[in-house]
BAFI-3210 file (N, C-alpha, C; in Angstrom, 3 decimals, decimal comma, padded with zeros to 6 digits):
// residues 273
n [1|2|3|4|5|6|7|8|9|10|11|12|13|14|15|16|17|18|19|20|21|22|23|24|25|26|27|28|29|30|31|32|33|34|35|36|37|38|39|40|41|42|43|44|45|46|47|48|49|50|51|52|53|54|55|56|57|58|59|60|61|62|63|64|65|66|67|68|69|70|71|72|73|74|75|76|77|78|79|80|81|82|83|84|85|86|87|88|89|90|91|92|93|94|95|96|97|98|99|100|101|102|103|104|105|106|107|108|109|110|111|112|113|114|115|116|117|118|119|120|121|122|123|124|125|126|127|128|129|130|131|132|133|134|135|136|137|138|139|140|141|142|143|144|145|146|147|148|149|150|151|152|153|154|155|156|157|158|159|160|161|162|163|164|165|166|167|168|169|170|171|172|173|174|175|176|177|178|179|180|181|182|183|184|185|186|187|188|189|190|191|192|193|194|195|196|197|198|199|200|201|202|203|204|205|206|207|208|209|210|211|212|213|214|215|216|217|218|219|220|221|222|223|224|225|226|227|228|229|230|231|232|233|234|235|236|237|238|239|240|241|242|243|244|245|246|247|248|249|250|251|252|253|254|255|256|257|258|259|260|261|262|263|264|265|266|267|268|269|270|271|272|273]
n.u [-023,545|-020,943|-020,889|-018,836|-018,242|-020,697|-020,729|-018,593|-019,490|-021,748|-020,630|-019,188|-021,269|-022,478|-020,378|-020,049|-022,191|-021,339|-018,861|-018,725|-017,080|-014,630|-011,456|-008,008|-005,716|-004,754|-004,300|-003,064|-002,907|-000,796|001,074|003,144|002,179|000,017|-000,552|-000,706|-003,077|-003,398|-002,170|-003,870|-006,267|-009,409|-012,260|-014,335|-015,276|-015,646|-016,652|-015,443|-017,277|-019,660|-019,791|-021,192|-020,439|-017,759|-014,756|-013,682|-011,234|-009,226|-006,898|-004,569|-003,362|-004,241|-006,510|-009,927|-011,276|-012,448|-011,098|-011,633|-009,958|-007,452|-004,003|-002,174|-002,904|-003,712|-006,043|-006,992|-007,693|-007,911|-007,217|-007,453|-005,989|-005,764|-006,627|-005,996|-004,970|-004,532|-006,394|-008,579|-009,978|-010,834|-008,637|-009,909|-011,600|-009,741|-008,595|-010,702|-011,220|-009,252|-010,127|-012,529|-011,547|-010,421|-012,723|-013,712|-012,121|-009,379|-006,047|-003,409|-001,734|-000,606|001,274|001,980|003,865|004,752|007,751|009,892|013,421|015,556|017,803|020,978|022,209|020,335|018,592|016,594|013,965|014,723|013,685|012,387|012,305|010,207|011,050|010,359|008,570|008,177|005,839|005,216|004,469|001,978|-001,642|-002,803|-004,790|-006,218|-007,113|-009,708|-012,803|-012,093|-012,393|-013,298|-013,795|-011,887|-009,308|-006,985|-006,953|-004,394|-002,296|000,601|003,461|005,937|006,801|005,827|005,938|005,996|008,603|009,008|007,656|009,092|011,659|011,117|010,393|012,825|014,319|012,912|013,427|016,158|016,030|014,724|016,556|016,574|017,663|017,201|016,456|016,515|014,683|013,604|010,445|009,133|006,255|004,180|001,733|001,299|-000,340|001,838|005,196|008,170|010,218|013,659|014,983|013,268|013,520|016,172|015,907|014,189|015,823|017,833|016,383|016,242|015,084|014,763|013,251|010,458|006,957|003,426|001,462|000,350|001,314|-000,888|-002,627|-001,125|-000,985|-003,679|-004,081|-002,236|-003,310|-005,602|-004,621|-003,407|-000,920|001,638|003,128|005,346|006,430|008,348|008,608|011,246|010,799|011,669|014,352|015,137|017,270|019,468|021,770|021,514|019,439|016,870|013,301|010,504|007,888|004,488|003,988|006,530|006,945|004,932|005,824|008,276|007,351|005,836|007,863|009,277|007,388|007,101|009,149|008,358|005,841|006,510|007,828|005,749|003,906|005,157|005,530|002,906|002,150|003,787|002,864]
n.v [017,743|016,166|014,208|012,321|012,006|011,027|008,571|007,271|007,115|005,554|003,124|002,547|002,237|-000,113|-001,989|-001,978|-003,436|-006,004|-005,972|-004,852|-003,903|-001,433|-001,313|-000,852|-001,226|-001,373|-003,025|-002,983|-005,287|-005,670|-006,590|-009,341|-009,839|-011,453|-013,990|-013,554|-013,615|-016,145|-016,133|-014,938|-015,124|-015,444|-013,459|-012,253|-011,911|-009,817|-009,530|-007,212|-006,400|-006,513|-004,395|-001,240|001,269|000,603|000,154|-002,422|-004,953|-005,375|-006,418|-008,956|-011,099|-009,674|-010,010|-009,621|-008,634|-007,595|-008,101|-008,986|-009,783|-011,511|-011,296|-013,210|-011,888|-009,496|-007,441|-006,920|-005,135|-005,960|-005,254|-007,333|-007,080|-004,214|-000,980|000,790|003,754|003,433|001,559|002,881|004,127|007,001|009,199|009,644|007,452|005,373|005,768|005,680|003,355|003,702|005,901|004,869|002,892|004,571|005,727|003,464|003,079|002,693|003,499|003,077|002,293|-000,231|-000,837|-002,637|-003,275|-003,982|-003,146|-001,461|-001,417|001,377|002,062|000,933|-000,811|-002,448|-005,611|-008,087|-009,316|-008,118|-006,553|-003,442|-000,880|001,795|005,127|007,627|009,454|010,356|012,152|013,556|012,751|011,689|011,991|014,091|012,914|014,595|016,747|018,977|019,539|019,975|017,486|018,132|016,520|014,604|015,817|018,655|021,312|021,705|019,433|018,495|016,919|016,052|013,805|011,230|008,478|006,618|007,136|005,816|003,341|002,348|002,079|000,158|-001,979|-002,437|-003,382|-005,726|-007,076|-007,633|-009,436|-011,514|-012,244|-011,018|-009,233|-005,974|-003,286|000,322|003,088|005,593|005,982|006,283|007,450|006,488|006,645|004,402|002,249|001,300|000,085|001,885|003,810|003,364|005,801|007,189|005,685|006,328|009,087|009,099|007,957|009,910|011,945|011,294|008,946|005,482|003,252|002,448|002,631|001,762|002,361|003,099|005,841|007,659|006,477|006,780|009,588|010,261|008,815|010,055|012,618|012,081|011,682|009,268|006,831|005,635|002,812|001,345|-001,231|-002,307|-004,814|-005,628|-006,247|-006,063|-004,764|-001,537|000,096|-001,127|-002,987|-005,001|-006,213|-006,957|-007,352|-006,171|-007,908|-008,302|-010,803|-011,661|-009,881|-010,665|-013,254|-012,757|-011,329|-013,253|-015,040|-013,586|-013,349|-014,990|-013,919|-011,234|-011,553|-012,640|-010,458|-008,508|-009,815|-009,946|-007,247|-006,280|-007,503|-006,090|-003,520]
n.w [002,493|000,697|-002,366|-002,326|000,428|001,269|-000,121|001,150|003,828|003,497|002,706|005,040|006,900|005,934|006,241|009,008|009,873|009,598|010,776|013,641|015,747|016,431|014,765|015,039|013,515|010,183|007,018|003,695|001,376|-000,976|-003,933|-003,226|-000,734|-001,067|-000,070|002,584|003,891|004,812|007,213|008,894|011,469|010,673|011,136|009,747|006,314|003,545|000,292|-002,117|-004,067|-002,768|-001,075|-000,748|-003,126|-003,298|-005,159|-007,519|-007,658|-010,523|-011,430|-012,220|-009,698|-007,589|-005,050|-003,922|-001,412|001,814|004,940|008,264|011,209|013,105|014,051|015,961|019,051|018,111|016,659|013,287|010,225|006,981|003,575|000,964|-001,797|-003,885|-005,358|-008,426|-010,104|-012,835|-013,579|-014,292|-012,347|-010,389|-008,491|-006,048|-005,853|-005,814|-003,330|-001,589|000,088|002,089|003,526|004,391|006,103|008,043|009,239|010,337|012,449|012,142|012,878|012,291|009,332|007,269|004,405|001,364|-001,632|-005,079|-006,733|-009,070|-009,233|-009,253|-008,098|-008,395|-006,662|-005,626|-005,697|-007,427|-005,485|-003,133|-000,081|000,569|002,842|002,861|003,085|002,247|-000,323|-003,815|-005,382|-007,672|-010,208|-010,120|-009,738|-007,303|-004,684|-003,056|-004,402|-005,140|-003,318|000,099|002,567|005,576|007,752|007,744|007,563|007,398|004,918|003,798|004,259|006,171|004,822|005,639|006,961|005,679|006,022|008,883|011,111|013,489|013,136|010,955|012,026|013,980|012,299|011,071|013,236|013,780|011,408|011,695|013,825|012,567|010,726|008,255|005,395|005,037|002,937|002,553|001,221|-001,223|-002,683|-005,899|-007,321|-010,027|-012,704|-014,352|-016,843|-018,279|-018,209|-017,301|-019,582|-020,575|-020,408|-018,718|-016,350|-015,702|-015,283|-013,057|-011,115|-010,965|-009,876|-007,264|-006,307|-005,284|-005,854|-008,019|-008,608|-009,188|-007,353|-003,975|-003,291|-003,526|-001,676|000,654|000,914|001,423|003,779|005,552|005,513|006,933|009,434|010,056|010,976|008,855|007,322|004,992|002,821|000,090|-002,444|-004,471|-007,734|-010,308|-012,343|-013,068|-014,025|-016,188|-018,171|-020,027|-022,767|-021,936|-021,353|-019,354|-017,825|-016,665|-015,654|-014,857|-012,773|-010,950|-010,363|-009,079|-006,890|-005,557|-004,841|-002,950|-001,051|001,429|003,131|003,334|004,486|006,977|008,128|008,228|009,838|012,373|012,811|013,001|015,406|017,108|017,183]
ca.u [-022,611|-020,509|-021,167|-017,755|-018,438|-021,877|-020,324|-017,743|-020,297|-022,632|-019,801|-018,888|-022,484|-022,657|-019,333|-020,275|-023,165|-020,588|-017,678|-019,197|-016,075|-013,551|-010,144|-007,078|-004,612|-005,211|-003,290|-003,410|-002,042|-000,477|001,931|004,084|001,453|-001,220|-000,790|-000,697|-004,382|-003,268|-001,654|-004,918|-007,417|-010,445|-013,564|-015,337|-014,803|-016,662|-016,189|-015,544|-018,472|-020,820|-019,726|-021,662|-019,510|-016,372|-014,259|-013,418|-009,902|-009,256|-005,530|-004,132|-002,513|-004,924|-007,812|-010,898|-012,133|-012,083|-011,002|-011,441|-009,462|-006,407|-002,663|-001,971|-004,007|-003,896|-007,115|-006,608|-008,612|-007,017|-007,685|-006,752|-006,100|-005,958|-007,077|-004,975|-005,420|-004,491|-007,564|-009,653|-010,602|-010,354|-007,844|-010,815|-012,060|-008,597|-008,300|-011,922|-011,103|-008,424|-010,998|-013,466|-010,807|-010,304|-013,987|-013,925|-011,274|-007,969|-005,114|-002,117|-001,948|000,576|001,143|003,028|003,742|005,851|008,391|011,089|014,580|016,410|019,073|021,697|022,670|019,219|018,441|015,256|013,695|015,003|012,598|012,814|011,466|010,056|011,254|009,781|008,157|008,070|004,530|004,986|003,963|000,631|-002,669|-003,023|-006,185|-006,871|-007,614|-011,153|-013,279|-011,496|-013,319|-012,762|-013,968|-010,663|-008,092|-006,837|-006,818|-002,998|-001,621|002,058|003,920|007,365|007,078|004,700|006,078|006,368|009,965|008,918|007,311|010,193|012,719|010,660|010,486|014,241|014,706|012,299|014,172|017,394|015,661|014,326|017,651|016,266|018,414|016,214|016,946|015,706|014,730|012,550|009,538|008,643|004,953|003,770|000,355|001,162|000,090|003,059|006,447|008,905|011,277|015,002|015,275|012,473|014,165|017,356|015,434|013,647|016,975|018,518|015,527|016,436|014,334|015,431|012,316|009,341|005,795|002,164|000,454|000,863|001,466|-002,202|-003,132|-000,364|-001,398|-004,993|-003,918|-001,590|-004,321|-006,566|-003,955|-002,990|000,487|001,787|004,356|005,308|007,570|008,278|009,397|011,854|010,396|012,358|015,439|014,915|018,538|020,096|022,509|021,079|018,285|015,673|012,089|009,802|006,499|003,713|004,156|007,802|006,733|004,157|006,660|009,245|006,618|005,489|009,086|009,652|006,229|007,303|009,949|007,550|004,788|007,111|008,074|004,482|003,272|005,785|005,304|001,540|002,156|004,550|002,202]
ca.v [016,621|015,884|012,861|011,454|011,699|010,165|007,243|006,701|006,800|004,444|001,925|002,309|001,726|-001,507|-002,818|-002,063|-004,494|-007,261|-005,777|-003,758|-003,420|-000,667|-001,950|000,269|-001,529|-001,757|-003,439|-003,123|-006,388|-005,579|-007,645|-009,841|-010,245|-012,103|-015,166|-013,161|-013,948|-017,440|-015,880|-014,246|-015,833|-014,619|-013,325|-011,904|-011,561|-009,150|-009,256|-005,799|-006,106|-006,447|-003,156|-000,099|002,294|000,128|-000,322|-003,857|-005,226|-005,935|-006,767|-010,294|-011,102|-008,950|-010,554|-008,550|-008,783|-006,939|-009,162|-008,655|-010,957|-011,278|-011,868|-013,379|-011,250|-008,153|-007,349|-006,174|-005,014|-006,093|-005,258|-008,302|-006,480|-002,765|-000,369|001,615|004,808|002,956|000,734|003,769|004,736|008,323|009,155|009,556|006,068|004,556|005,962|005,586|002,382|004,226|006,746|003,948|002,321|005,602|005,855|002,201|003,104|002,425|004,583|002,724|001,628|-000,894|-001,010|-003,342|-003,139|-004,410|-001,955|-001,627|-000,748|002,253|002,042|-000,199|-001,738|-003,315|-006,817|-008,667|-010,036|-007,272|-005,854|-002,060|-000,084|003,109|006,218|008,853|009,226|011,477|011,970|014,599|012,177|011,147|012,990|014,157|012,558|015,625|017,802|019,089|020,016|019,297|016,867|018,543|015,444|013,800|016,570|020,031|021,559|021,609|018,563|018,407|015,625|015,950|012,435|010,414|007,120|006,744|006,745|004,853|002,036|001,908|001,632|-001,101|-002,997|-002,756|-004,214|-007,037|-007,703|-008,189|-010,607|-012,578|-012,531|-010,475|-008,061|-004,987|-002,038|001,517|003,894|006,527|005,411|007,231|006,995|006,777|006,219|003,166|000,879|000,912|000,215|003,082|003,693|003,414|007,198|007,551|005,067|007,123|010,352|008,836|007,771|011,192|012,796|010,937|007,761|004,184|002,312|003,099|001,763|002,311|002,407|003,504|007,265|008,250|005,926|007,389|010,985|010,290|008,326|011,107|013,674|011,662|011,536|007,888|006,470|004,786|002,057|000,708|-002,025|-002,707|-005,940|-005,340|-007,313|-005,887|-003,801|-000,507|000,468|-002,387|-002,875|-006,003|-005,813|-007,715|-006,575|-006,438|-008,320|-008,406|-012,167|-011,686|-009,132|-011,510|-014,364|-012,249|-010,964|-014,492|-015,616|-012,806|-013,310|-015,499|-012,968|-010,051|-011,961|-012,767|-009,101|-007,854|-010,532|-009,524|-005,815|-006,135|-007,877|-005,117|-002,201]
ca.w [002,432|-000,666|-002,845|-001,882|001,842|001,350|-000,561|002,192|005,004|003,137|002,774|006,454|007,549|005,522|006,841|010,451|010,137|009,658|011,627|014,500|016,690|015,808|014,650|014,916|012,598|008,852|006,045|002,279|000,946|-002,386|-004,461|-002,242|000,476|-001,456|000,769|003,998|004,480|005,478|008,565|009,641|012,014|010,065|011,795|008,739|004,983|002,733|-001,071|-002,477|-004,857|-001,883|-000,300|-001,542|-003,607|-003,325|-006,452|-007,613|-008,201|-011,880|-011,793|-011,850|-008,521|-006,526|-004,687|-003,809|-000,246|003,063|005,937|009,673|011,905|014,088|014,001|017,394|019,771|017,535|015,678|012,098|009,100|005,833|002,199|000,135|-003,124|-003,878|-006,605|-009,052|-011,011|-014,224|-013,864|-014,724|-011,177|-010,017|-007,258|-004,906|-005,781|-005,415|-001,908|-000,774|001,173|003,177|004,346|005,044|007,229|009,068|009,962|011,054|013,639|011,861|013,183|011,705|008,052|006,732|002,961|000,628|-003,079|-005,945|-007,277|-009,875|-008,651|-010,050|-007,368|-008,976|-005,627|-005,257|-006,487|-007,422|-004,242|-001,973|000,592|000,779|003,737|002,221|004,026|001,693|-001,705|-004,746|-005,992|-008,682|-011,454|-009,915|-009,461|-005,863|-004,403|-002,246|-005,289|-005,022|-002,018|001,236|003,508|006,873|008,719|007,733|007,831|006,965|003,481|003,381|005,223|006,155|004,317|005,921|007,403|005,219|006,534|010,294|011,467|014,583|012,576|010,095|012,932|014,570|011,249|010,873|014,380|013,561|010,325|012,249|014,616|011,646|009,817|006,934|004,952|004,602|002,346|002,772|000,019|-001,618|-003,683|-006,904|-007,789|-011,401|-012,947|-015,103|-016,612|-019,001|-017,476|-017,695|-020,581|-019,978|-020,101|-017,540|-015,193|-015,366|-014,734|-011,719|-010,225|-010,783|-009,036|-005,871|-005,902|-005,310|-006,473|-008,695|-008,687|-009,684|-006,285|-002,657|-002,989|-003,286|-000,418|001,744|001,061|002,071|005,146|006,333|005,620|007,952|010,720|010,292|010,836|007,676|007,081|003,671|002,359|-001,321|-002,940|-005,775|-008,654|-011,591|-012,295|-014,072|-014,646|-016,573|-019,423|-020,998|-023,552|-021,551|-021,146|-018,104|-018,007|-015,421|-015,156|-014,128|-011,530|-010,040|-009,933|-008,119|-005,680|-004,854|-004,277|-001,764|-000,169|002,795|003,919|003,600|005,410|008,309|008,624|008,547|010,956|013,626|012,983|013,500|016,819|017,892|017,185]
c.u [-022,251|-020,877|-020,104|-017,958|-019,645|-021,522|-019,505|-018,594|-021,275|-021,873|-019,499|-020,095|-022,719|-021,646|-019,567|-021,344|-022,467|-019,416|-017,986|-018,135|-014,972|-012,228|-009,134|-005,918|-005,157|-004,047|-003,879|-002,410|-001,843|000,377|002,976|003,410|000,130|-001,577|-000,828|-002,019|-004,328|-002,745|-002,735|-005,951|-008,636|-011,752|-014,671|-014,642|-015,943|-016,097|-016,387|-016,851|-019,733|-020,896|-020,182|-020,530|-018,048|-015,979|-014,055|-012,049|-010,018|-007,894|-005,197|-003,164|-003,118|-006,285|-008,790|-011,834|-011,551|-012,164|-010,811|-010,996|-008,370|-005,101|-002,234|-003,163|-004,299|-004,978|-006,675|-007,768|-007,753|-007,768|-006,845|-006,932|-006,401|-006,424|-006,013|-005,619|-005,493|-005,647|-008,748|-010,392|-010,031|-009,480|-008,718|-011,367|-010,945|-008,407|-009,532|-011,788|-010,247|-009,274|-012,073|-012,799|-010,697|-011,581|-014,352|-012,987|-009,790|-007,118|-003,736|-002,353|-000,628|000,337|002,278|002,805|004,896|006,437|009,587|012,234|015,256|017,745|019,820|022,227|021,569|019,126|016,995|015,083|014,001|013,717|013,114|011,819|011,406|010,120|010,646|009,287|008,192|006,786|004,201|004,367|002,570|-000,359|-002,963|-004,497|-006,931|-007,358|-009,138|-011,532|-012,613|-012,580|-012,779|-012,885|-012,698|-009,425|-008,104|-006,688|-005,393|-002,210|-000,106|002,474|005,417|007,765|005,925|004,730|006,688|007,791|009,958|008,631|008,437|011,359|012,362|010,766|011,927|014,757|014,157|013,037|015,465|017,108|015,315|015,449|017,409|017,171|017,414|016,913|016,066|015,768|013,523|011,766|009,057|007,334|004,663|002,357|000,278|000,085|001,349|004,254|007,240|009,917|012,628|015,367|014,506|013,058|015,374|016,963|014,962|014,779|017,661|017,697|015,570|015,687|015,192|014,575|011,156|008,183|004,527|001,074|000,985|000,826|000,114|-002,793|-002,444|-000,798|-002,719|-004,902|-003,286|-002,550|-005,300|-005,917|-003,513|-001,473|000,600|003,145|004,240|006,592|007,324|009,093|009,950|011,569|011,011|013,403|015,275|016,190|019,312|020,742|022,002|019,769|017,031|014,487|011,459|008,365|005,809|003,866|005,459|007,668|005,995|005,007|007,664|008,566|006,262|006,718|009,499|008,549|006,468|008,102|009,121|006,446|005,320|007,351|006,776|003,805|003,844|005,588|003,888|001,493|002,809|003,889|001,393]
c.v [016,334|014,456|011,873|011,044|010,795|008,734|006,535|006,257|005,660|003,122|001,552|001,699|000,260|-002,416|-003,002|-003,095|-005,839|-007,183|-004,614|-003,150|-002,648|-001,434|-000,859|000,027|-002,032|-002,132|-003,401|-004,102|-006,329|-006,748|-008,031|-010,304|-010,920|-013,293|-014,827|-013,497|-015,287|-017,302|-015,299|-015,238|-014,998|-014,651|-013,045|-011,547|-010,914|-008,911|-007,775|-005,480|-006,023|-005,132|-001,987|000,878|001,863|-000,197|-001,835|-004,051|-005,876|-006,452|-008,175|-010,214|-010,354|-009,594|-009,396|-008,731|-008,038|-007,988|-008,562|-009,915|-010,577|-011,937|-011,995|-012,815|-009,846|-008,184|-006,472|-006,129|-004,975|-006,021|-006,247|-007,887|-005,000|-002,298|000,589|002,635|004,301|002,038|001,575|004,421|006,127|008,204|009,035|008,134|005,139|004,596|005,896|004,550|002,855|005,085|005,920|003,326|003,325|005,700|004,570|002,069|002,926|003,677|004,349|001,888|001,072|-001,228|-001,875|-003,118|-003,825|-003,174|-002,341|-000,848|000,150|002,467|000,780|-001,183|-002,689|-004,495|-007,299|-009,526|-009,236|-006,696|-004,471|-001,361|001,330|004,212|007,531|008,517|010,518|011,253|012,963|014,059|011,574|012,299|012,964|013,885|013,582|016,797|017,800|019,615|019,243|018,734|017,095|017,460|014,589|014,606|017,955|020,142|021,313|020,747|018,564|016,999|015,429|014,571|011,529|008,990|007,196|006,250|005,697|003,454|001,484|001,393|000,294|-002,245|-003,409|-003,645|-005,636|-007,795|-008,332|-009,457|-011,797|-012,984|-012,053|-009,292|-007,076|-003,751|-000,876|002,363|004,777|005,913|006,520|006,689|007,429|006,251|004,827|003,344|000,458|001,022|001,377|002,787|003,734|004,848|007,650|006,944|005,897|008,465|010,169|008,661|009,101|012,162|012,400|009,713|006,508|003,117|003,086|002,117|002,519|002,392|003,215|005,007|007,921|007,768|006,587|008,826|011,077|009,824|009,389|012,275|013,375|011,401|010,125|007,757|005,480|004,101|001,405|-000,063|-002,446|-003,966|-005,545|-006,514|-007,178|-004,798|-002,805|-000,088|-000,806|-002,213|-003,844|-005,568|-006,622|-006,778|-006,981|-006,824|-008,402|-009,790|-012,297|-010,986|-009,993|-012,655|-013,910|-011,883|-012,204|-015,095|-014,903|-012,800|-013,819|-014,552|-011,752|-010,372|-012,068|-011,404|-008,439|-008,515|-010,063|-008,042|-005,563|-006,442|-006,811|-003,757|-002,013]
c.w [000,976|-001,047|-002,355|-000,424|002,038|000,957|000,517|003,386|004,728|003,205|004,221|007,166|007,201|006,227|008,335|010,816|010,295|010,631|012,572|015,407|015,972|015,838|014,329|013,948|011,274|007,959|004,649|001,693|-000,558|-002,822|-003,419|-000,969|000,148|-000,585|002,253|004,682|005,205|006,904|009,478|010,172|011,656|010,861|010,786|007,432|004,209|001,338|-001,400|-003,203|-004,001|-001,113|-001,174|-001,854|-003,624|-004,760|-006,398|-008,232|-009,576|-012,312|-011,329|-010,673|-007,359|-006,292|-004,547|-002,630|000,950|004,165|007,322|010,390|012,876|013,669|015,460|018,135|019,262|016,457|014,506|011,106|007,852|004,515|001,420|-001,321|-003,019|-005,250|-007,111|-009,985|-012,443|-014,578|-014,341|-013,571|-010,934|-008,771|-006,009|-004,739|-005,314|-003,903|-001,012|000,345|002,347|004,102|005,040|006,265|008,381|009,893|010,695|012,253|013,396|012,097|012,567|010,450|007,540|005,263|002,419|-000,860|-003,784|-006,598|-008,134|-009,251|-009,665|-009,348|-007,785|-007,943|-005,186|-006,214|-006,429|-006,172|-002,996|-001,393|000,983|001,716|003,167|003,274|003,550|000,286|-002,499|-005,538|-007,082|-009,962|-011,301|-009,688|-007,962|-005,551|-003,556|-003,089|-005,246|-003,647|-000,892|002,149|004,915|007,942|008,820|008,095|007,219|005,446|002,989|004,380|005,055|005,715|004,582|006,434|006,984|005,763|007,932|010,561|012,569|014,047|011,706|010,939|013,568|013,551|011,018|012,009|014,223|012,467|010,816|013,043|013,728|010,686|008,402|006,620|004,345|004,051|002,805|001,518|-000,189|-002,772|-004,612|-007,462|-009,212|-011,609|-013,547|-016,161|-017,386|-018,060|-018,070|-018,808|-019,870|-019,592|-018,849|-016,272|-014,746|-014,748|-013,293|-010,715|-009,935|-009,935|-007,563|-005,393|-006,000|-005,979|-007,076|-008,797|-009,010|-008,623|-005,117|-002,377|-002,697|-001,967|000,770|001,986|001,809|003,523|006,041|006,539|006,743|009,312|011,053|010,200|009,679|007,685|005,716|003,408|000,920|-001,548|-004,307|-006,709|-010,047|-011,432|-013,430|-014,786|-014,925|-017,947|-020,487|-021,667|-023,212|-021,362|-019,821|-018,433|-016,652|-014,809|-014,363|-012,784|-010,505|-009,498|-008,874|-006,805|-004,869|-004,174|-002,997|-000,708|001,240|003,684|004,304|004,606|006,835|008,931|009,066|009,750|012,289|013,889|013,522|014,994|017,690|017,992|018,475]
res [m|s|n|l|l|h|d|i|q|t|a|v|a|y|i|r|q|r|i|p|t|p|i|t|t|g|l|i|l|g|s|g|l|g|d|f|v|n|e|i|t|i|d|a|e|i|p|y|e|a|i|p|n|f|p|v|s|t|v|e|g|h|s|g|k|l|i|a|g|a|i|g|d|k|k|i|l|a|m|s|g|r|f|h|y|y|e|g|y|s|p|q|e|v|t|l|p|v|r|v|m|k|l|l|g|v|e|t|l|l|l|s|n|a|a|g|a|v|n|s|s|f|q|i|g|d|i|v|l|i|t|d|h|i|g|l|a|i|v|n|p|l|v|g|k|n|e|d|i|f|g|t|r|f|p|d|m|s|e|p|y|s|k|v|l|t|t|k|a|r|e|i|g|k|q|l|g|l|e|l|r|s|g|v|y|f|g|v|t|g|p|s|f|e|t|r|a|e|y|k|m|i|y|r|m|g|a|d|v|v|g|m|s|t|v|q|e|t|i|v|a|v|h|a|g|m|r|v|f|c|a|s|v|v|t|d|l|g|i|r|e|e|e|n|i|i|t|h|e|d|v|l|q|a|a|r|a|a|g|p|k|l|s|a|l|f|k|e|l|v|k|a|i]
***
C-alpha cells in the first residue's frame, strides 16, 4: 500500500466514526459559497485539523471544516474551504479530500470558485457554468503511481463536467430568474494574478475565465468515476483597458456579493440530483 493510499484510508476511518452513513453528494464550497453552510441542516462538523492527514485552509475567505448534513431531504457532505497548490501543498494533498469523499460514498461532486474573466462579454458578478477546462498550466495530480482502487492509469477527460448536471443547472437558473453564462475555465497555479499579456494568451487559447483551483480536484474526481459540476463567480476582469489593479480583497467582496445567487442555484441543484 502506498503512503498516499494509507493517508486517505486513515482519514476515511476517522471520519466514519463521526459520519458512519455513506453520502452520495459532495460539495466543495469555494469563494462565493462561504455562507452556504447556513442553508445546511448540520448533522456533524469536523475541523480539518482534527482529521488525520488532512491539509488546513490558510487562505482568507476559506473556512476549514467538513460538514455532514442535509439540504431538504438530500444528504450532503460539504467541504467548507478548499486547498490550493499555491499554499505549498502538493497536488496529491490538494486533492486528498476528493478521494476521501469517494471512499465515503460520494458519487457526484459540486464545485464553486472565484474566477477572473477573459471573455470581454462577462461582467463582475456573473455566474459561469463551467463546460470544460484547460489544465496545461497546472501540475496533474495523477502524476506518480496510479492508485488502481480509484481509477485507470489514463482516464478519459472528454467530459470533465457533466453535461446532464450543467443542463439541469441551466434549467434551474431559468426558474430562479438567474442569468447564467457558460464557459471554459483555465487553471493556473497562482498565487500571483496574471499579467495583461497572460490574460490575452489565456483568452486566445480558448478560455473564458481563469482561476487558481478546481482543475486538480476535477481530474481526481473524474479519475475516480465521479460526476462533476462547477460554477464560477466572476470576481475580476482580466481583459481591460483601464489601469486598475486586482486585489484579493476585491475578489472576496465580489464573491460575497454574488453569494446569494450562487447559493440559490446550488441549493436547488442539490435537491434535483
